[in-house]
C-alpha positions as a Markdown table, in Angstrom:
| # | Residue | x | y | z |
|---|---|---|---|---|
| 1 | Unk | -36.1 | 11.0 | 10.7 |
| 2 | Unk | -35.3 | 7.8 | 12.5 |
| 3 | Unk | -34.1 | 6.2 | 9.2 |
| 4 | Unk | -31.7 | 9.0 | 8.6 |
| 5 | Unk | -30.3 | 8.6 | 12.1 |
| 6 | Unk | -29.7 | 4.9 | 11.5 |
| 7 | Unk | -28.0 | 5.6 | 8.2 |
| 8 | Unk | -25.7 | 8.2 | 9.8 |
| 9 | Unk | -24.8 | 5.7 | 12.5 |
| 10 | Unk | -24.2 | 3.0 | 9.9 |
| 11 | Unk | -21.9 | 5.4 | 8.0 |
| 12 | Unk | -20.0 | 6.2 | 11.1 |
| 13 | Unk | -19.5 | 2.5 | 11.9 |
| 14 | Unk | -18.5 | 1.8 | 8.3 |
| 15 | Unk | -16.0 | 4.7 | 8.3 |
| 16 | Unk | -14.5 | 3.4 | 11.6 |
| 17 | Unk | -14.2 | -0.1 | 10.1 |
| 18 | Unk | -12.4 | 1.3 | 7.0 |
| 19 | Unk | -10.0 | 3.3 | 9.2 |
| 20 | Unk | -9.2 | 0.3 | 11.4 |
| 21 | Unk | -8.7 | -1.9 | 8.3 |
| 22 | Unk | -6.1 | 0.4 | 6.9 |
| 23 | Unk | -4.3 | 0.8 | 10.2 |
| 24 | Unk | -3.7 | -2.9 | 10.4 |
| 25 | Unk | -2.2 | -3.3 | 6.9 |
| 26 | Unk | 1.6 | -3.2 | 6.6 |
| 27 | Unk | 2.2 | -3.2 | 2.9 |
| 28 | Unk | 1.3 | -0.7 | 0.2 |
| 29 | Unk | 0.1 | -3.4 | -2.2 |
| 30 | Unk | -2.4 | -4.7 | 0.3 |
| 31 | Unk | -3.5 | -1.2 | 1.1 |
| 32 | Unk | -4.2 | -0.6 | -2.6 |
| 33 | Unk | -6.1 | -3.9 | -3.0 |
| 34 | Unk | -8.3 | -3.0 | 0.0 |
| 35 | Unk | -8.9 | 0.5 | -1.3 |
| 36 | Unk | -10.1 | -0.9 | -4.6 |
| 37 | Unk | -12.4 | -3.3 | -2.9 |
| 38 | Unk | -13.9 | -0.5 | -0.7 |
| 39 | Unk | -14.2 | 1.8 | -3.7 |
| 40 | Unk | -16.3 | -0.8 | -5.6 |
| 41 | Unk | -18.8 | -1.1 | -2.8 |
| 42 | Unk | -18.9 | 2.3 | -1.1 |
| 43 | Unk | -20.8 | 4.9 | -3.1 |
| 44 | Unk | -21.8 | 7.5 | -0.4 |
| 45 | Unk | -20.1 | 10.9 | -0.9 |
| 46 | Unk | -18.8 | 11.1 | 2.7 |
| 47 | Unk | -17.2 | 7.6 | 2.4 |
| 48 | Unk | -15.7 | 8.3 | -1.0 |
| 49 | Unk | -14.0 | 11.4 | 0.4 |
| 50 | Unk | -12.5 | 9.3 | 3.2 |
| 51 | Unk | -11.2 | 6.8 | 0.6 |
| 52 | Unk | -9.7 | 9.6 | -1.5 |
| 53 | Unk | -7.8 | 10.8 | 1.6 |
| 54 | Unk | -6.6 | 7.2 | 2.1 |
| 55 | Unk | -5.2 | 7.2 | -1.4 |
| 56 | Unk | -3.1 | 10.3 | -0.7 |
| 57 | Unk | -1.8 | 8.6 | 2.4 |
| 58 | Unk | -1.0 | 5.4 | 0.5 |
| 59 | Unk | 0.8 | 7.5 | -2.1 |
| 60 | Unk | 2.8 | 9.3 | 0.6 |
| 61 | Unk | 3.8 | 6.0 | 2.1 |
| 62 | Unk | 4.9 | 4.8 | -1.3 |
| 63 | Unk | 7.2 | 7.8 | -1.6 |
| 64 | Unk | 8.7 | 6.8 | 1.8 |
| 65 | Unk | 9.1 | 3.2 | 0.6 |
| 66 | Unk | 10.9 | 4.4 | -2.5 |
| 67 | Unk | 13.3 | 6.4 | -0.3 |
| 68 | Unk | 13.9 | 3.3 | 1.8 |
| 69 | Unk | 14.6 | 1.1 | -1.2 |
| 70 | Unk | 17.0 | 3.7 | -2.5 |
| 71 | Unk | 18.9 | 3.9 | 0.8 |
| 72 | Unk | 19.0 | 0.1 | 1.0 |
| 73 | Unk | 20.4 | 0.0 | -2.5 |
| 74 | Unk | 23.0 | 2.6 | -1.8 |
| 75 | Unk | 24.0 | 0.9 | 1.4 |
| 76 | Unk | 24.3 | -2.6 | 0.1 |
| 77 | Unk | 25.1 | -2.2 | -3.6 |
| 78 | Unk | 28.8 | -3.2 | -3.2 |
| 79 | Unk | 28.1 | -6.2 | -0.9 |
| 80 | Unk | 24.4 | -7.2 | -1.2 |
| 81 | Unk | 23.0 | -10.0 | 0.9 |
| 82 | Unk | 22.6 | -13.1 | -1.2 |
| 83 | Unk | 21.4 | -16.6 | -0.6 |
| 84 | Unk | 24.0 | -19.3 | 0.3 |
| 85 | Unk | 23.3 | -21.4 | -2.7 |
| 86 | Unk | 23.6 | -18.7 | -5.3 |
| 87 | Unk | 26.8 | -17.7 | -7.1 |
| 88 | Unk | 27.8 | -14.0 | -6.5 |
| 89 | Unk | 26.7 | -12.6 | -9.8 |
| 90 | Unk | 23.3 | -14.3 | -9.9 |
| 91 | Unk | 22.8 | -13.5 | -6.3 |
| 92 | Unk | 23.4 | -9.8 | -7.0 |
| 93 | Unk | 21.0 | -9.9 | -9.9 |
| 94 | Unk | 18.3 | -11.7 | -7.7 |
| 95 | Unk | 18.8 | -9.1 | -5.0 |
| 96 | Unk | 18.4 | -6.2 | -7.4 |
| 97 | Unk | 15.3 | -7.7 | -9.0 |
| 98 | Unk | 13.7 | -8.0 | -5.5 |
| 99 | Unk | 14.4 | -4.3 | -5.0 |
| 100 | Unk | 12.9 | -3.5 | -8.4 |
| 101 | Unk | 9.8 | -5.7 | -7.6 |
| 102 | Unk | 9.3 | -3.7 | -4.3 |
| 103 | Unk | 9.1 | -0.6 | -6.4 |
| 104 | Unk | 7.2 | -1.8 | -9.5 |
| 105 | Unk | 4.4 | -3.9 | -7.8 |
| 106 | Unk | 2.7 | -1.0 | -6.1 |
| 107 | Unk | 3.2 | 1.2 | -9.1 |
| 108 | Unk | 1.3 | -1.2 | -11.3 |
| 109 | Unk | -1.6 | -1.2 | -8.8 |
| 110 | Unk | -1.6 | 2.6 | -8.8 |
| 111 | Unk | -2.1 | 2.6 | -12.5 |
| 112 | Unk | -5.2 | 0.5 | -12.2 |
């Protein structure tokens, strides 16, 4: 009985640690990396359910990120911010590639 109490306490502490870890992360890519690390070591059903809910939250945040990138593109597509040392055309290409990278990098991690 005492063993089960200690296990339940340990699970609660671990779940709290997982939650605080995800709260402190700002990017979707880092959240996905952390999620994959936790999935590889956490095998209890209660903890797996919590990680699955984290995945849906990350996916929702990715949708928000997509909308932000789209709004940024629409706002700045005629006059994008470019570096001082780049010609206008290559600056525009660099800017658009950075936006594309913001979209594709998390998607590649979702596929894993």
